[in-house]
TORLOMAR-838309 format. One record per residue (C-alpha): x, y, z; residue in three letters; residue number from 1. Coordinates in pm, whole numbers, plus 50000, padded with zeros to 5 digits. Layout:
N
SITE, xx, yy, zz, rest, nr
SITE, X, Y, Z, ALA, NUM
...
//
This chain:
427
SITE, xx, yy, zz, rest, nr
SITE, 48260, 37554, 35937, MET, 1
SITE, 48208, 37798, 36232, TYR, 2
SITE, 47989, 37855, 36579, ASN, 3
SITE, 47964, 38217, 36666, THR, 4
SITE, 47851, 38155, 37016, LYS, 5
SITE, 48167, 37958, 37095, GLU, 6
SITE, 48370, 38169, 36856, LYS, 7
SITE, 48487, 37864, 36665, PHE, 8
SITE, 48600, 37877, 36317, GLY, 9
SITE, 48811, 37641, 36077, THR, 10
SITE, 48848, 37646, 35718, MET, 11
SITE, 48805, 37330, 35508, GLY, 12
SITE, 49057, 37183, 35244, LYS, 13
SITE, 48893, 37059, 34926, VAL, 14
SITE, 49081, 36798, 34733, ILE, 15
SITE, 49003, 36725, 34372, ASP, 16
SITE, 49022, 36372, 34267, HIS, 17
SITE, 49031, 36469, 33893, ASP, 18
SITE, 48748, 36232, 33815, ASP, 19
SITE, 48463, 36477, 33890, GLY, 20
SITE, 48457, 36387, 34273, THR, 21
SITE, 48605, 36595, 34572, TYR, 22
SITE, 48648, 36559, 34901, SER, 23
SITE, 48617, 36802, 35187, VAL, 24
SITE, 48806, 36783, 35515, TYR, 25
SITE, 48741, 36998, 35795, LEU, 26
SITE, 48882, 36964, 36175, TYR, 27
SITE, 48633, 36902, 36460, ALA, 28
SITE, 48812, 37127, 36718, GLY, 29
SITE, 48488, 37170, 36941, ALA, 30
SITE, 48168, 36984, 37009, ALA, 31
SITE, 47829, 37145, 36947, GLY, 32
SITE, 47613, 37235, 36659, VAL, 33
SITE, 47836, 37392, 36393, MET, 34
SITE, 47735, 37596, 36067, ASN, 35
SITE, 47867, 37508, 35725, LEU, 36
SITE, 47937, 37711, 35419, LYS, 37
SITE, 48065, 37622, 35084, PHE, 38
SITE, 48144, 37887, 34856, THR, 39
SITE, 48267, 37861, 34505, LEU, 40
SITE, 48478, 38196, 34491, VAL, 41
SITE, 48573, 38200, 34136, LEU, 42
SITE, 48545, 37961, 33831, GLN, 43
SITE, 48821, 37841, 33625, ARG, 44
SITE, 48765, 38099, 33328, GLU, 45
SITE, 48810, 38371, 33564, ALA, 46
SITE, 49136, 38210, 33696, ILE, 47
SITE, 49272, 38143, 33368, GLN, 48
SITE, 49213, 38506, 33271, TRP, 49
SITE, 49379, 38633, 33574, LEU, 50
SITE, 49673, 38399, 33509, LYS, 51
SITE, 49726, 38473, 33136, SER, 52
SITE, 49638, 38829, 33098, VAL, 53
SITE, 49624, 39034, 33434, VAL, 54
SITE, 49948, 38870, 33565, LEU, 55
SITE, 50138, 38956, 33258, SER, 56
SITE, 49987, 39317, 33207, THR, 57
SITE, 50260, 39574, 33236, GLU, 58
SITE, 50232, 39928, 33383, LYS, 59
SITE, 49928, 39825, 33611, ARG, 60
SITE, 50139, 39950, 33917, ALA, 61
SITE, 50151, 40326, 33844, ALA, 62
SITE, 50214, 40644, 34038, TRP, 63
SITE, 50195, 41013, 33962, ILE, 64
SITE, 50570, 41150, 34020, GLY, 65
SITE, 50634, 41505, 34151, THR, 66
SITE, 50938, 41692, 34014, PHE, 67
SITE, 51058, 41978, 34196, THR, 68
SITE, 51347, 42229, 34185, GLN, 69
SITE, 51315, 42568, 34341, GLY, 70
SITE, 50972, 42704, 34279, ASN, 71
SITE, 50903, 42457, 33960, VAL, 72
SITE, 50687, 42173, 34028, THR, 73
SITE, 50590, 41927, 33750, GLU, 74
SITE, 50377, 41588, 33755, LYS, 75
SITE, 50456, 41285, 33556, LYS, 76
SITE, 50297, 40942, 33522, ASP, 77
SITE, 50536, 40704, 33646, CYS, 78
SITE, 50521, 40310, 33635, PHE, 79
SITE, 50743, 39988, 33672, ILE, 80
SITE, 50804, 39790, 33340, GLN, 81
SITE, 50978, 39476, 33261, ARG, 82
SITE, 50921, 39362, 32941, GLU, 83
SITE, 50945, 39522, 32584, GLY, 84
SITE, 51123, 39875, 32537, THR, 85
SITE, 51118, 40196, 32614, TRP, 86
SITE, 51214, 40561, 32497, GLU, 87
SITE, 51228, 40901, 32605, ASP, 88
SITE, 51199, 40821, 32970, LYS, 89
SITE, 51326, 40891, 33332, CYS, 90
SITE, 51496, 40587, 33456, GLN, 91
SITE, 51530, 40478, 33800, PHE, 92
SITE, 51715, 40149, 33828, PRO, 93
SITE, 51778, 39974, 34142, HIS, 94
SITE, 51947, 39611, 34196, ILE, 95
SITE, 51640, 39508, 34387, ALA, 96
SITE, 51413, 39544, 34132, LEU, 97
SITE, 51598, 39260, 33879, GLY, 98
SITE, 51509, 39326, 33537, LYS, 99
SITE, 51240, 39557, 33625, THR, 100
SITE, 51257, 39950, 33592, MET, 101
SITE, 51090, 40208, 33771, PHE, 102
SITE, 51013, 40487, 33484, LEU, 103
SITE, 50871, 40799, 33449, CYS, 104
SITE, 50750, 41035, 33177, ASP, 105
SITE, 51015, 41319, 33144, PRO, 106
SITE, 50910, 41652, 33294, PRO, 107
SITE, 50896, 41907, 33032, ALA, 108
SITE, 51165, 42160, 33190, THR, 109
SITE, 51322, 41999, 33490, LEU, 110
SITE, 51587, 41708, 33496, PRO, 111
SITE, 51484, 41341, 33602, CYS, 112
SITE, 51710, 41378, 33896, GLY, 113
SITE, 51431, 41633, 34061, THR, 114
SITE, 51189, 41327, 34125, LEU, 115
SITE, 51083, 41415, 34480, SER, 116
SITE, 50765, 41247, 34562, LEU, 117
SITE, 50535, 40952, 34442, ILE, 118
SITE, 50163, 40895, 34471, THR, 119
SITE, 49997, 40617, 34412, VAL, 120
SITE, 49807, 40656, 34060, SER, 121
SITE, 49418, 40542, 34051, ARG, 122
SITE, 49428, 40557, 33664, LYS, 123
SITE, 49735, 40327, 33568, PRO, 124
SITE, 49851, 40353, 33182, LYS, 125
SITE, 49860, 39968, 33202, GLY, 126
SITE, 49514, 39781, 33187, LYS, 127
SITE, 49405, 39433, 33107, ALA, 128
SITE, 49174, 39471, 32804, THR, 129
SITE, 48825, 39347, 32769, GLU, 130
SITE, 48769, 39252, 33137, THR, 131
SITE, 48513, 38977, 33182, PRO, 132
SITE, 48312, 39142, 33433, THR, 133
SITE, 48040, 38891, 33454, SER, 134
SITE, 48292, 38645, 33560, LEU, 135
SITE, 48361, 38845, 33875, PHE, 136
SITE, 47985, 38873, 33973, LYS, 137
SITE, 47726, 38651, 34093, LYS, 138
SITE, 47617, 38381, 34002, PRO, 139
SITE, 47952, 38338, 33857, ASN, 140
SITE, 48151, 38437, 34134, ALA, 141
SITE, 48089, 38401, 34521, LEU, 142
SITE, 47819, 38119, 34485, GLN, 143
SITE, 47693, 37957, 34757, ASN, 144
SITE, 47699, 37572, 34691, ILE, 145
SITE, 47399, 37374, 34799, ASN, 146
SITE, 47486, 37121, 35091, GLY, 147
SITE, 47422, 37086, 35465, PRO, 148
SITE, 47394, 37395, 35664, ASN, 149
SITE, 47479, 37240, 35961, SER, 150
SITE, 47594, 36945, 36165, LEU, 151
SITE, 47644, 36845, 36521, GLU, 152
SITE, 47974, 36748, 36650, ILE, 153
SITE, 47965, 36516, 36943, LYS, 154
SITE, 48174, 36564, 37227, ASP, 155
SITE, 48444, 36293, 37256, ILE, 156
SITE, 48626, 36260, 37580, MET, 157
SITE, 48974, 36208, 37529, THR, 158
SITE, 49309, 36260, 37733, ARG, 159
SITE, 49507, 36350, 37461, SER, 160
SITE, 49569, 36714, 37315, SER, 161
SITE, 49522, 36776, 36922, ASP, 162
SITE, 49879, 36817, 36907, TYR, 163
SITE, 49938, 36444, 37070, GLU, 164
SITE, 49677, 36296, 36862, MET, 165
SITE, 49802, 36433, 36537, HIS, 166
SITE, 50184, 36429, 36611, ALA, 167
SITE, 50193, 36788, 36518, VAL, 168
SITE, 50549, 36943, 36521, PRO, 169
SITE, 50721, 37217, 36675, LYS, 170
SITE, 50768, 37503, 36451, CYS, 171
SITE, 51077, 37516, 36258, ARG, 172
SITE, 51197, 37658, 35922, ALA, 173
SITE, 51098, 37486, 35593, ASN, 174
SITE, 50815, 37282, 35793, ILE, 175
SITE, 50590, 37070, 35583, SER, 176
SITE, 50216, 37213, 35501, ASP, 177
SITE, 49958, 37035, 35715, ALA, 178
SITE, 49629, 36892, 35549, LEU, 179
SITE, 49446, 37162, 35771, LEU, 180
SITE, 49604, 37496, 35933, ASP, 181
SITE, 49402, 37505, 36248, GLY, 182
SITE, 49108, 37656, 36427, TYR, 183
SITE, 48971, 37935, 36633, TRP, 184
SITE, 48831, 37870, 36972, LEU, 185
SITE, 48745, 38164, 37188, LYS, 186
SITE, 49032, 38407, 37149, ASP, 187
SITE, 49304, 38154, 37076, ARG, 188
SITE, 49408, 38007, 36733, TRP, 189
SITE, 49525, 37641, 36761, VAL, 190
SITE, 49762, 37571, 36483, SER, 191
SITE, 49762, 37212, 36314, MET, 192
SITE, 50079, 37287, 36132, VAL, 193
SITE, 50311, 37363, 36436, CYS, 194
SITE, 50241, 37378, 36792, GLN, 195
SITE, 50172, 37727, 36910, ASN, 196
SITE, 50062, 37886, 37247, ARG, 197
SITE, 49999, 38230, 37394, GLN, 198
SITE, 50300, 38441, 37533, TRP, 199
SITE, 50116, 38645, 37791, LYS, 200
SITE, 50441, 38649, 38040, ASP, 201
SITE, 50628, 38956, 37951, THR, 202
SITE, 50927, 38864, 38145, GLY, 203
SITE, 50935, 38520, 37935, GLU, 204
SITE, 50935, 38702, 37604, VAL, 205
SITE, 51175, 38948, 37755, GLN, 206
SITE, 51438, 38625, 37819, GLN, 207
SITE, 51371, 38519, 37479, CYS, 208
SITE, 51455, 38841, 37297, LEU, 209
SITE, 51715, 38968, 37515, ARG, 210
SITE, 52016, 39111, 37321, ASN, 211
SITE, 51849, 39064, 36989, LYS, 212
SITE, 51754, 39315, 36691, GLU, 213
SITE, 51408, 39245, 36566, VAL, 214
SITE, 51320, 39376, 36220, TYR, 215
SITE, 50973, 39422, 36074, PHE, 216
SITE, 50983, 39475, 35720, LEU, 217
SITE, 50665, 39523, 35547, GLY, 218
SITE, 50363, 39758, 35496, ASP, 219
SITE, 50081, 39868, 35725, SER, 220
SITE, 49960, 39524, 35815, THR, 221
SITE, 50331, 39463, 35942, THR, 222
SITE, 50290, 39773, 36155, ARG, 223
SITE, 50035, 39631, 36329, GLN, 224
SITE, 50240, 39329, 36420, TRP, 225
SITE, 50509, 39597, 36545, PHE, 226
SITE, 50264, 39761, 36773, GLN, 227
SITE, 50160, 39433, 36942, ILE, 228
SITE, 50517, 39314, 36946, PHE, 229
SITE, 50641, 39596, 37166, ILE, 230
SITE, 50355, 39554, 37402, GLU, 231
SITE, 50413, 39185, 37413, THR, 232
SITE, 50804, 39236, 37510, PHE, 233
SITE, 50663, 39501, 37809, GLY, 234
SITE, 50627, 39862, 37641, TYR, 235
SITE, 50333, 40024, 37844, PRO, 236
SITE, 50067, 40035, 37594, ILE, 237
SITE, 49746, 39864, 37529, LYS, 238
SITE, 49704, 39834, 37146, VAL, 239
SITE, 49374, 39879, 36989, ASN, 240
SITE, 49220, 39962, 36689, ALA, 241
SITE, 49224, 40331, 36742, SER, 242
SITE, 49617, 40374, 36846, ASN, 243
SITE, 49793, 40119, 36652, TRP, 244
SITE, 49907, 40382, 36372, ARG, 245
SITE, 50047, 40627, 36652, LYS, 246
SITE, 50406, 40627, 36762, GLN, 247
SITE, 50462, 40563, 37114, VAL, 248
SITE, 50718, 40793, 37309, ASP, 249
SITE, 51045, 40730, 37467, SER, 250
SITE, 51039, 40647, 37839, ILE, 251
SITE, 51350, 40776, 38028, PRO, 252
SITE, 51585, 40502, 38165, GLY, 253
SITE, 51357, 40219, 37998, SER, 254
SITE, 51280, 40297, 37645, TYR, 255
SITE, 51416, 40496, 37362, LYS, 256
SITE, 51234, 40568, 37055, VAL, 257
SITE, 51377, 40664, 36735, THR, 258
SITE, 51154, 40782, 36447, ALA, 259
SITE, 51172, 40988, 36139, GLU, 260
SITE, 50776, 40946, 36054, ASP, 261
SITE, 50498, 40661, 36081, ASP, 262
SITE, 50680, 40456, 35790, TYR, 263
SITE, 51017, 40382, 35990, SER, 264
SITE, 51113, 40387, 36357, TRP, 265
SITE, 51255, 40182, 36604, ASP, 266
SITE, 51229, 40118, 36993, LEU, 267
SITE, 51505, 39994, 37210, HIS, 268
SITE, 51450, 39823, 37536, ASP, 269
SITE, 51731, 39962, 37742, ILE, 270
SITE, 51725, 39722, 38036, LYS, 271
SITE, 51690, 39398, 37838, ASN, 272
SITE, 51897, 39517, 37519, ASN, 273
SITE, 51603, 39453, 37284, ILE, 274
SITE, 51574, 39647, 36953, THR, 275
SITE, 51275, 39651, 36741, ALA, 276
SITE, 51279, 39802, 36404, VAL, 277
SITE, 50998, 39881, 36156, TYR, 278
SITE, 51051, 39989, 35783, HIS, 279
SITE, 50786, 40018, 35499, HIS, 280
SITE, 50895, 39870, 35158, HIS, 281
SITE, 50987, 40087, 34891, ALA, 282
SITE, 50749, 40197, 34603, LEU, 283
SITE, 50430, 40182, 34825, SER, 284
SITE, 50082, 40263, 34723, ARG, 285
SITE, 50050, 40564, 34943, HIS, 286
SITE, 50037, 40963, 34864, SER, 287
SITE, 50341, 41213, 34866, ALA, 288
SITE, 50587, 40961, 34964, ILE, 289
SITE, 50932, 41104, 34894, PRO, 290
SITE, 51107, 40866, 34640, ILE, 291
SITE, 51432, 40775, 34842, HIS, 292
SITE, 51194, 40759, 35161, ARG, 293
SITE, 51137, 40381, 35198, PHE, 294
SITE, 51434, 40136, 35174, PRO, 295
SITE, 51458, 39819, 34957, TYR, 296
SITE, 51451, 39543, 35206, PHE, 297
SITE, 51752, 39344, 34992, SER, 298
SITE, 51942, 39678, 35126, ASP, 299
SITE, 51829, 39654, 35462, VAL, 300
SITE, 51930, 39280, 35500, VAL, 301
SITE, 52248, 39333, 35332, ASN, 302
SITE, 52355, 39601, 35584, GLN, 303
SITE, 52303, 39383, 35893, LEU, 304
SITE, 52668, 39288, 35972, ARG, 305
SITE, 52672, 39303, 36352, ALA, 306
SITE, 52922, 39052, 36470, PRO, 307
SITE, 52678, 38944, 36746, GLN, 308
SITE, 52421, 38806, 36467, CYS, 309
SITE, 52148, 38855, 36721, ASN, 310
SITE, 51884, 38883, 36415, TYR, 311
SITE, 51507, 38809, 36399, VAL, 312
SITE, 51360, 38920, 36080, ILE, 313
SITE, 50988, 38930, 35977, LEU, 314
SITE, 50920, 38998, 35600, ILE, 315
SITE, 50579, 39046, 35473, SER, 316
SITE, 50549, 39166, 35094, LEU, 317
SITE, 50224, 39135, 34937, TRP, 318
SITE, 49951, 39399, 35028, ALA, 319
SITE, 50101, 39642, 34756, HIS, 320
SITE, 50180, 39401, 34493, PHE, 321
SITE, 49871, 39285, 34333, ASP, 322
SITE, 49926, 39532, 34018, THR, 323
SITE, 50268, 39411, 33935, TRP, 324
SITE, 50340, 39156, 33706, THR, 325
SITE, 50430, 38819, 33812, LYS, 326
SITE, 50768, 38840, 33671, ASP, 327
SITE, 50856, 39157, 33836, SER, 328
SITE, 50717, 39050, 34168, PHE, 329
SITE, 50928, 38746, 34147, VAL, 330
SITE, 51237, 38947, 34057, ASP, 331
SITE, 51203, 39161, 34358, ARG, 332
SITE, 51153, 38835, 34585, LEU, 333
SITE, 51453, 38657, 34422, VAL, 334
SITE, 51730, 38942, 34476, ILE, 335
SITE, 51563, 38961, 34872, LEU, 336
SITE, 51603, 38574, 34872, LYS, 337
SITE, 51960, 38610, 34763, GLU, 338
SITE, 52044, 38851, 35019, ASN, 339
SITE, 51879, 38639, 35289, ILE, 340
SITE, 52100, 38358, 35185, ASP, 341
SITE, 52413, 38563, 35232, ARG, 342
SITE, 52280, 38676, 35567, LEU, 343
SITE, 52243, 38312, 35659, LEU, 344
SITE, 52593, 38201, 35547, GLN, 345
SITE, 52723, 38523, 35770, ARG, 346
SITE, 52487, 38484, 36053, CYS, 347
SITE, 52344, 38101, 36051, PRO, 348
SITE, 52124, 38151, 36363, ARG, 349
SITE, 51910, 38436, 36213, THR, 350
SITE, 51559, 38348, 36224, LYS, 351
SITE, 51364, 38483, 35929, ILE, 352
SITE, 50997, 38466, 35898, VAL, 353
SITE, 50808, 38521, 35578, ILE, 354
SITE, 50439, 38607, 35638, LYS, 355
SITE, 50194, 38547, 35351, GLY, 356
SITE, 49877, 38755, 35249, PRO, 357
SITE, 49529, 38773, 35329, HIS, 358
SITE, 49207, 38849, 35152, GLU, 359
SITE, 49119, 39227, 35119, ARG, 360
SITE, 48769, 39182, 35076, ASN, 361
SITE, 48792, 39237, 34678, SER, 362
SITE, 48695, 38983, 34439, ILE, 363
SITE, 48893, 39136, 34176, GLY, 364
SITE, 49232, 39050, 34369, ASN, 365
SITE, 49119, 38761, 34559, HIS, 366
SITE, 49311, 38502, 34362, TRP, 367
SITE, 49574, 38723, 34286, LEU, 368
SITE, 49693, 38757, 34653, LEU, 369
SITE, 49599, 38392, 34709, TYR, 370
SITE, 49837, 38284, 34432, ASP, 371
SITE, 50095, 38482, 34622, MET, 372
SITE, 50107, 38215, 34855, ILE, 373
SITE, 50278, 37972, 34630, ASN, 374
SITE, 50506, 38225, 34483, THR, 375
SITE, 50638, 38306, 34830, LEU, 376
SITE, 50657, 37958, 34937, LYS, 377
SITE, 50855, 37871, 34602, ASP, 378
SITE, 51116, 38168, 34611, VAL, 379
SITE, 51194, 38158, 34958, PHE, 380
SITE, 51181, 37757, 35050, LYS, 381
SITE, 51485, 37685, 35262, GLY, 382
SITE, 51609, 37820, 35577, SER, 383
SITE, 51296, 38046, 35666, VAL, 384
SITE, 50993, 37986, 35832, PHE, 385
SITE, 50685, 38072, 35603, PHE, 386
SITE, 50370, 38168, 35821, PHE, 387
SITE, 50054, 38115, 35609, ASP, 388
SITE, 49779, 38328, 35739, ILE, 389
SITE, 49536, 38298, 35476, TRP, 390
SITE, 49299, 38038, 35665, ASP, 391
SITE, 49378, 38192, 36014, MET, 392
SITE, 49209, 38498, 35888, ASN, 393
SITE, 48908, 38382, 35714, PHE, 394
SITE, 48825, 38128, 36022, ALA, 395
SITE, 48860, 38443, 36245, TYR, 396
SITE, 48605, 38621, 36053, ALA, 397
SITE, 48368, 38343, 36044, TYR, 398
SITE, 48396, 38289, 36415, ALA, 399
SITE, 48348, 38640, 36507, ASN, 400
SITE, 48103, 38776, 36250, LYS, 401
SITE, 48345, 39008, 36139, LYS, 402
SITE, 48447, 39118, 35749, ARG, 403
SITE, 48789, 39040, 35602, ILE, 404
SITE, 48980, 39363, 35547, ASP, 405
SITE, 49309, 39476, 35469, ILE, 406
SITE, 49365, 39557, 35867, HIS, 407
SITE, 49250, 39308, 36065, MET, 408
SITE, 49096, 39323, 36434, PRO, 409
SITE, 49424, 39363, 36684, MET, 410
SITE, 49299, 39026, 36883, ASP, 411
SITE, 49375, 38840, 36556, LEU, 412
SITE, 49690, 39034, 36506, ILE, 413
SITE, 49802, 38929, 36868, ARG, 414
SITE, 49753, 38584, 36808, GLU, 415
SITE, 49950, 38586, 36474, GLU, 416
SITE, 50239, 38763, 36690, VAL, 417
SITE, 50238, 38481, 36953, TYR, 418
SITE, 50244, 38240, 36679, PHE, 419
SITE, 50555, 38418, 36529, PHE, 420
SITE, 50695, 38392, 36923, LEU, 421
SITE, 50660, 38003, 36886, ASN, 422
SITE, 50918, 38011, 36610, TYR, 423
SITE, 51172, 38268, 36734, VAL, 424
SITE, 51154, 38138, 37104, CYS, 425
SITE, 51084, 37762, 37102, LEU, 426
SITE, 51291, 37643, 36807, ASN, 427
//
């Protein structure tokens, strides 16, 4: 339900009563004439095929490995595999992968230890056979369902806020799901999961984060967060679509920047003793990445042993994992969860946020990403705060006439960071 003039948008919740009838719930967060859109994204047969075939197909996550020694260079296929057996392969085990192994075809003349770079492969060895393409095309997919196109919401005068009327709790770890996630109105996201507000007072943010180390562990969507975050606590930059990928410079006496490259760097606020750290995860789907360049996050978490224990951690693992089998993905999450549990035993006041996925404007992986929400929730349930951004991103797209993409607009990212601070600073 949306109104682009008011920049209002919200996603509905469909309840299947298992008797051929359904109930649809929408939150009337604003008055006026609202547009309604009902879409059948995928049919049951498509989802069953994704569950039974795609999620169990090995070697869909694949790379081209570059082996280098002196002036000799060879390129070979690399992939991850969990099930079955393999022979005559270069093996690169890591405890963070659980039972999953990173493997490469051996080079003809060089030893396995000379693997230096990996580049994502567009022609993986593993491919689900007999893809039922018709299930992912109209009219079988993205089918508009007949129904009312609009409705008018009359303005109801009330002195109570949404939070008072619906007893919306403060943000806390292991919070229960709400019937509806919330709505956009103008430039603000109003959450119905837990109470949120905007954080535009730099001094207030600095007071909350003083003497803390804040880690952003994820991918390029997490890098967007990192850039907005340093702006929010005072670094003099106005983040926009053209500069969020760029490193910022040190400012003598105020901010010190330490960086290897765009994939790993940190910024230290000298006056407030705030350290913000960004790391991209290992085995990413990029080009020419040094194999040992990116850390496994279980290692990063395990190395946090400062006696002050002033840690805040944001983890986002989803955008590069739709080609992993379900079991390999869970393996990686479970090992990370075990290290998080040990960190919380050492440092029980640590705040940890797990950020969920959003759609990437591809019907082929739409459900795979959506399914990750439940997987992430199941693995990390306990002493972490799960931030489900799926409906928030879709509602923003409708309210602002934008398309869903992997890198969403920065005004949306800013509201996501504000929501993160509601848990970190108000709990």
